[in-house]
Z-matrix of the N, CA and C atoms (Angstrom, degrees):
N
C 1 1.438
C 2 1.527 1 109.22
N 3 1.278 2 114.99 1 144.76
C 4 1.453 3 119.07 2 174.44
C 5 1.514 4 109.92 3 -151.97
N 6 1.296 5 114.11 4 161.03
C 7 1.462 6 120.92 5 175.53
C 8 1.521 7 105.87 6 -134.74
N 9 1.289 8 116.53 7 121.88
C 10 1.458 9 121.20 8 -178.59
C 11 1.524 10 109.15 9 -87.75
N 12 1.311 11 115.14 10 113.01
C 13 1.462 12 120.60 11 177.41
C 14 1.521 13 110.68 12 -115.57
N 15 1.320 14 116.48 13 13.98
C 16 1.460 15 120.83 14 -177.10
C 17 1.518 16 112.10 15 -110.65
N 18 1.318 17 114.53 16 -166.07
C 19 1.462 18 121.76 17 -177.69
C 20 1.519 19 113.73 18 -90.31
N 21 1.327 20 117.21 19 -5.28
C 22 1.470 21 120.15 20 -177.61
C 23 1.523 22 110.96 21 -82.39
N 24 1.314 23 116.93 22 151.72
C 25 1.461 24 120.75 23 173.89
C 26 1.522 25 108.87 24 -68.38
N 27 1.315 26 116.64 25 136.83
C 28 1.469 27 120.37 26 179.07
C 29 1.510 28 111.62 27 -59.07
N 30 1.337 29 117.91 28 -37.88
C 31 1.465 30 120.63 29 179.53
C 32 1.523 31 111.27 30 -62.42
N 33 1.328 32 117.69 31 -35.11
C 34 1.467 33 121.07 32 178.20
C 35 1.529 34 110.21 33 -68.86
N 36 1.333 35 117.23 34 -39.87
C 37 1.454 36 120.38 35 177.58
C 38 1.525 37 110.97 36 -63.87
N 39 1.314 38 117.34 37 -38.50
C 40 1.467 39 121.64 38 178.21
C 41 1.526 40 110.43 39 -63.52
N 42 1.329 41 116.94 40 -46.12
C 43 1.466 42 120.72 41 179.75
C 44 1.533 43 110.75 42 -62.63
N 45 1.333 44 116.97 43 -42.77
C 46 1.459 45 119.93 44 177.46
C 47 1.525 46 110.60 45 -61.84
N 48 1.335 47 117.86 46 -44.70
C 49 1.458 48 121.28 47 179.37
C 50 1.524 49 111.41 48 -61.55
N 51 1.328 50 117.37 49 -39.44
C 52 1.463 51 120.71 50 178.08
C 53 1.518 52 111.49 51 -66.81
N 54 1.322 53 116.89 52 -40.70
C 55 1.466 54 120.60 53 178.05
C 56 1.516 55 111.83 54 -64.82
N 57 1.333 56 117.17 55 -41.23
C 58 1.459 57 120.61 56 178.15
C 59 1.530 58 110.23 57 -67.81
N 60 1.335 59 116.90 58 -40.25
C 61 1.463 60 120.48 59 176.49
C 62 1.518 61 110.49 60 -59.99
N 63 1.304 62 117.17 61 -42.53
C 64 1.472 63 120.86 62 179.16
C 65 1.530 64 111.10 63 -64.85
N 66 1.330 65 116.11 64 -38.96
C 67 1.474 66 120.68 65 177.52
C 68 1.530 67 110.15 66 -61.79
N 69 1.339 68 116.25 67 -43.26
C 70 1.455 69 120.32 68 -173.20
C 71 1.532 70 113.29 69 -84.42
N 72 1.323 71 118.07 70 -29.05
C 73 1.458 72 121.30 71 -174.18
C 74 1.525 73 114.59 72 -110.12
N 75 1.323 74 117.67 73 -10.65
C 76 1.457 75 120.27 74 179.06
C 77 1.518 76 113.06 75 89.59
N 78 1.306 77 115.17 76 -151.29
C 79 1.458 78 121.92 77 -175.94
C 80 1.534 79 109.97 78 -63.60
N 81 1.328 80 117.74 79 133.20
C 82 1.475 81 120.41 80 179.32
C 83 1.528 82 111.60 81 -65.39
N 84 1.335 83 117.15 82 159.31
C 85 1.457 84 120.31 83 176.00
C 86 1.535 85 111.17 84 -58.99
N 87 1.311 86 116.43 85 155.58
C 88 1.464 87 121.66 86 -177.14
C 89 1.533 88 112.74 87 -56.43
N 90 1.319 89 117.23 88 -33.46
C 91 1.469 90 120.28 89 179.49
C 92 1.514 91 112.70 90 -86.92
N 93 1.314 92 118.05 91 2.47
C 94 1.463 93 121.03 92 178.73
C 95 1.514 94 111.60 93 79.00
N 96 1.325 95 115.56 94 -147.19
C 97 1.467 96 122.84 95 -177.34
C 98 1.519 97 108.31 96 -120.11
N 99 1.321 98 116.44 97 141.20
C 100 1.463 99 119.80 98 177.80
C 101 1.526 100 109.65 99 -123.68
N 102 1.304 101 115.39 100 157.73
C 103 1.460 102 123.08 101 172.61
C 104 1.515 103 108.24 102 -152.04
N 105 1.312 104 115.57 103 158.21
C 106 1.454 105 121.56 104 175.60
C 107 1.519 106 108.82 105 -111.02
N 108 1.328 107 115.90 106 146.38
C 109 1.458 108 122.30 107 178.23
C 110 1.519 109 107.34 108 -123.30
N 111 1.335 110 116.18 109 132.99
C 112 1.464 111 121.28 110 -179.17
C 113 1.509 112 113.24 111 -55.88
N 114 1.333 113 116.59 112 156.61
C 115 1.471 114 122.51 113 -176.85
C 116 1.522 115 112.94 114 -55.81
N 117 1.326 116 116.82 115 -38.23
C 118 1.461 117 120.42 116 -176.85
C 119 1.529 118 113.35 117 -78.30
N 120 1.324 119 117.02 118 -11.64
C 121 1.471 120 120.51 119 -178.91
C 122 1.524 121 110.05 120 -103.18
N 123 1.295 122 115.01 121 160.62
C 124 1.478 123 119.01 122 178.83
C 125 1.521 124 112.51 123 -110.43
N 126 1.328 125 117.32 124 -9.85
C 127 1.459 126 120.12 125 177.53
C 128 1.516 127 113.56 126 74.33
N 129 1.319 128 117.15 127 28.70
C 130 1.472 129 120.75 128 -177.10
C 131 1.518 130 114.10 129 -54.59
N 132 1.334 131 116.90 130 -39.92
C 133 1.469 132 119.15 131 -179.02
C 134 1.522 133 110.50 132 -67.64
N 135 1.344 134 117.48 133 -34.22
C 136 1.463 135 120.26 134 177.45
C 137 1.534 136 111.15 135 -72.17
N 138 1.330 137 117.08 136 -38.39
C 139 1.463 138 120.40 137 176.00
C 140 1.533 139 109.71 138 -62.16
N 141 1.332 140 116.99 139 -42.33
C 142 1.464 141 120.81 140 178.82
C 143 1.531 142 111.82 141 -65.26
N 144 1.334 143 116.56 142 -26.35
C 145 1.464 144 121.27 143 178.74
C 146 1.526 145 111.96 144 -85.32
N 147 1.346 146 118.67 145 -2.19
C 148 1.456 147 121.55 146 175.31
C 149 1.521 148 115.04 147 111.86
N 150 1.335 149 118.74 148 -4.35
C 151 1.464 150 121.15 149 178.22
C 152 1.532 151 109.45 150 -72.83
N 153 1.338 152 115.50 151 150.84
C 154 1.460 153 121.72 152 177.35
C 155 1.523 154 108.83 153 -130.93
N 156 1.333 155 116.09 154 152.26
C 157 1.461 156 120.83 155 -179.71
C 158 1.527 157 109.29 156 -63.87
N 159 1.352 158 115.43 157 133.78
C 160 1.461 159 119.98 158 -178.25
C 161 1.519 160 112.26 159 -128.57
N 162 1.331 161 117.41 160 5.51
C 163 1.442 162 120.14 161 179.54
C 164 1.508 163 111.99 162 148.67
N 165 1.330 164 115.02 163 -166.53
C 166 1.459 165 122.44 164 -178.68
C 167 1.520 166 108.70 165 -139.76
N 168 1.327 167 115.81 166 140.96
C 169 1.462 168 120.34 167 178.39
C 170 1.530 169 109.55 168 -76.57
N 171 1.334 170 116.64 169 169.81
C 172 1.457 171 121.54 170 178.01
C 173 1.522 172 111.53 171 -62.44
N 174 1.332 173 116.18 172 -26.22
C 175 1.462 174 121.12 173 179.24
C 176 1.518 175 113.43 174 -91.74
N 177 1.321 176 116.35 175 5.90
C 178 1.456 177 120.45 176 174.86
C 179 1.522 178 115.87 177 90.20
N 180 1.332 179 117.55 178 7.62
C 181 1.460 180 120.01 179 177.09
C 182 1.524 181 109.96 180 -80.85
N 183 1.328 182 115.88 181 145.82
C 184 1.464 183 120.85 182 177.29
C 185 1.518 184 109.26 183 -73.40
N 186 1.320 185 116.91 184 135.36
C 187 1.457 186 122.91 185 171.75
C 188 1.521 187 106.39 186 -97.34
N 189 1.327 188 116.80 187 121.10
C 190 1.457 189 122.04 188 177.61
C 191 1.508 190 108.61 189 -112.65
N 192 1.343 191 115.93 190 142.31
C 193 1.465 192 121.56 191 -177.00
C 194 1.512 193 110.33 192 -131.09
N 195 1.334 194 115.37 193 138.60
C 196 1.453 195 121.91 194 172.61
C 197 1.514 196 107.13 195 -108.80
N 198 1.330 197 116.77 196 111.08
C 199 1.458 198 121.94 197 179.85
C 200 1.533 199 109.97 198 -66.26
N 201 1.315 200 116.14 199 151.82
C 202 1.469 201 122.01 200 -177.98
C 203 1.518 202 111.56 201 -55.16
N 204 1.333 203 118.08 202 -39.78
C 205 1.474 204 120.26 203 -176.70
C 206 1.533 205 112.30 204 -72.46
N 207 1.329 206 118.18 205 -6.24
C 208 1.464 207 121.67 206 178.88
C 209 1.531 208 112.01 207 -104.56
N 210 1.338 209 117.37 208 0.44
C 211 1.458 210 121.50 209 179.40
C 212 1.524 211 110.40 210 -66.00
N 213 1.350 212 116.35 211 145.12
C 214 1.453 213 118.61 212 173.84
C 215 1.537 214 109.46 213 -71.97
N 216 1.323 215 117.74 214 163.83
C 217 1.459 216 119.65 215 177.66
C 218 1.525 217 110.30 216 -67.91
N 219 1.340 218 116.84 217 160.99
C 220 1.464 219 119.26 218 176.66
C 221 1.521 220 110.88 219 -58.34
N 222 1.317 221 115.76 220 138.51
C 223 1.467 222 121.44 221 178.28
C 224 1.513 223 109.88 222 -130.18
N 225 1.318 224 116.51 223 126.18
C 226 1.459 225 120.45 224 178.27
C 227 1.520 226 109.55 225 -76.64
N 228 1.345 227 117.85 226 131.43
C 229 1.466 228 119.33 227 179.43
C 230 1.519 229 111.06 228 -66.75
N 231 1.335 230 116.26 229 148.45
C 232 1.453 231 120.74 230 179.76
C 233 1.520 232 110.81 231 -66.86
N 234 1.327 233 117.55 232 -35.89
C 235 1.458 234 122.80 233 179.13
C 236 1.520 235 108.37 234 -128.52
N 237 1.319 236 116.92 235 101.05
C 238 1.459 237 121.15 236 -174.94
C 239 1.527 238 112.46 237 -59.00
N 240 1.321 239 118.16 238 -33.91
C 241 1.456 240 120.71 239 -177.46
C 242 1.515 241 114.14 240 -60.00
N 243 1.319 242 117.31 241 -29.15
C 244 1.458 243 120.26 242 -179.71
C 245 1.514 244 112.83 243 -70.07
N 246 1.319 245 117.55 244 -20.34
C 247 1.466 246 121.48 245 -172.88
C 248 1.520 247 113.32 246 -113.21
N 249 1.308 248 117.79 247 6.31
C 250 1.462 249 121.53 248 -176.83
C 251 1.533 250 110.39 249 -107.92
N 252 1.323 251 116.82 250 69.81
C 253 1.457 252 121.42 251 179.14
C 254 1.516 253 108.59 252 -110.79
N 255 1.304 254 114.24 253 147.04
C 256 1.461 255 120.34 254 174.43
C 257 1.525 256 109.15 255 -72.97
N 258 1.308 257 116.84 256 139.75
C 259 1.454 258 120.48 257 176.39
C 260 1.523 259 107.09 258 -103.99
N 261 1.304 260 115.80 259 123.12
C 262 1.462 261 120.89 260 -178.75
C 263 1.531 262 107.66 261 -109.95
N 264 1.316 263 115.73 262 123.87
C 265 1.460 264 121.05 263 178.00
C 266 1.530 265 106.25 264 -114.06
N 267 1.310 266 115.01 265 116.44
C 268 1.484 267 119.36 266 -177.32
C 269 1.504 268 110.47 267 -97.70
Protein backbone atom coordinates (compact mmCIF):
# COMPACT_ATOMS: atom_id res chain seq x y z
CA UNK A 1 0.00 0.00 0.00
CA UNK A 2 1.14 3.50 -0.64
CA UNK A 3 -0.17 7.01 -0.73
CA UNK A 4 1.49 9.52 -3.01
CA UNK A 5 1.74 12.88 -1.31
CA UNK A 6 4.61 14.16 -3.43
CA UNK A 7 5.20 15.64 -6.85
CA UNK A 8 6.01 12.35 -8.57
CA UNK A 9 3.52 10.45 -10.72
CA UNK A 10 2.11 7.48 -8.84
CA UNK A 11 2.75 5.23 -11.85
CA UNK A 12 6.45 6.16 -11.74
CA UNK A 13 6.62 5.32 -8.03
CA UNK A 14 5.00 1.94 -8.73
CA UNK A 15 7.51 1.14 -11.50
CA UNK A 16 10.42 2.15 -9.25
CA UNK A 17 9.07 0.00 -6.40
CA UNK A 18 8.69 -2.98 -8.76
CA UNK A 19 12.24 -2.53 -10.07
CA UNK A 20 13.65 -2.33 -6.54
CA UNK A 21 11.60 -5.37 -5.51
CA UNK A 22 13.01 -7.29 -8.48
CA UNK A 23 16.55 -6.22 -7.55
CA UNK A 24 16.09 -7.37 -3.95
CA UNK A 25 13.96 -10.50 -4.46
CA UNK A 26 15.08 -11.79 -7.86
CA UNK A 27 12.86 -13.24 -10.56
CA UNK A 28 9.15 -12.43 -10.05
CA UNK A 29 6.65 -15.24 -9.40
CA UNK A 30 5.32 -17.01 -12.49
CA UNK A 31 1.94 -15.30 -12.13
CA UNK A 32 3.54 -11.87 -11.79
CA UNK A 33 2.26 -9.29 -9.31
CA UNK A 34 -1.35 -8.61 -8.39
CA UNK A 35 -3.16 -5.80 -6.61
CA UNK A 36 -6.74 -4.88 -5.88
CA UNK A 37 -8.30 -1.49 -6.55
CA UNK A 38 -11.37 -0.24 -4.67
CA UNK A 39 -14.74 -0.09 -6.44
CA UNK A 40 -14.71 3.70 -6.66
CA UNK A 41 -11.23 3.80 -8.21
CA UNK A 42 -10.17 2.80 -11.69
CA UNK A 43 -6.51 2.04 -11.00
CA UNK A 44 -5.21 4.43 -13.65
CA UNK A 45 -1.76 4.70 -12.08
CA UNK A 46 -1.47 0.88 -12.03
CA UNK A 47 -2.62 0.65 -15.67
CA UNK A 48 0.00 3.26 -16.60
CA UNK A 49 2.61 1.15 -14.77
CA UNK A 50 1.73 -1.90 -16.92
CA UNK A 51 -0.94 -3.70 -14.85
CA UNK A 52 -3.99 -5.08 -16.67
CA UNK A 53 -7.44 -6.08 -15.41
CA UNK A 54 -7.53 -9.76 -14.47
CA UNK A 55 -10.87 -10.13 -12.72
CA UNK A 56 -13.00 -8.92 -9.84
CA UNK A 57 -13.02 -9.85 -6.16
CA UNK A 58 -16.14 -11.13 -4.36
CA UNK A 59 -16.50 -7.64 -2.89
CA UNK A 60 -16.40 -6.00 -6.30
CA UNK A 61 -12.81 -4.73 -6.28
CA UNK A 62 -10.84 -4.88 -9.53
CA UNK A 63 -8.01 -7.41 -9.60
CA UNK A 64 -5.06 -6.02 -11.57
CA UNK A 65 -2.10 -8.14 -12.64
CA UNK A 66 1.37 -7.30 -13.93
CA UNK A 67 2.66 -10.18 -16.05
CA UNK A 68 6.30 -11.20 -15.60
CA UNK A 69 7.23 -10.06 -19.12
CA UNK A 70 5.99 -6.53 -18.29
CA UNK A 71 8.15 -6.11 -15.16
CA UNK A 72 10.71 -3.32 -15.18
CA UNK A 73 14.38 -4.31 -15.01
CA UNK A 74 16.01 -4.68 -11.60
CA UNK A 75 16.86 -1.31 -10.05
CA UNK A 76 19.23 -0.81 -7.15
CA UNK A 77 17.77 1.55 -4.52
CA UNK A 78 19.62 4.82 -3.98
CA UNK A 79 19.60 4.26 -0.20
CA UNK A 80 19.57 0.59 0.74
CA UNK A 81 18.69 1.32 4.38
CA UNK A 82 15.26 2.62 3.44
CA UNK A 83 14.28 -0.71 1.89
CA UNK A 84 15.78 -3.21 4.34
CA UNK A 85 12.97 -3.71 6.87
CA UNK A 86 11.95 -6.92 8.52
CA UNK A 87 8.50 -8.12 7.54
CA UNK A 88 6.53 -9.51 10.46
CA UNK A 89 3.49 -11.65 9.72
CA UNK A 90 1.40 -12.36 12.81
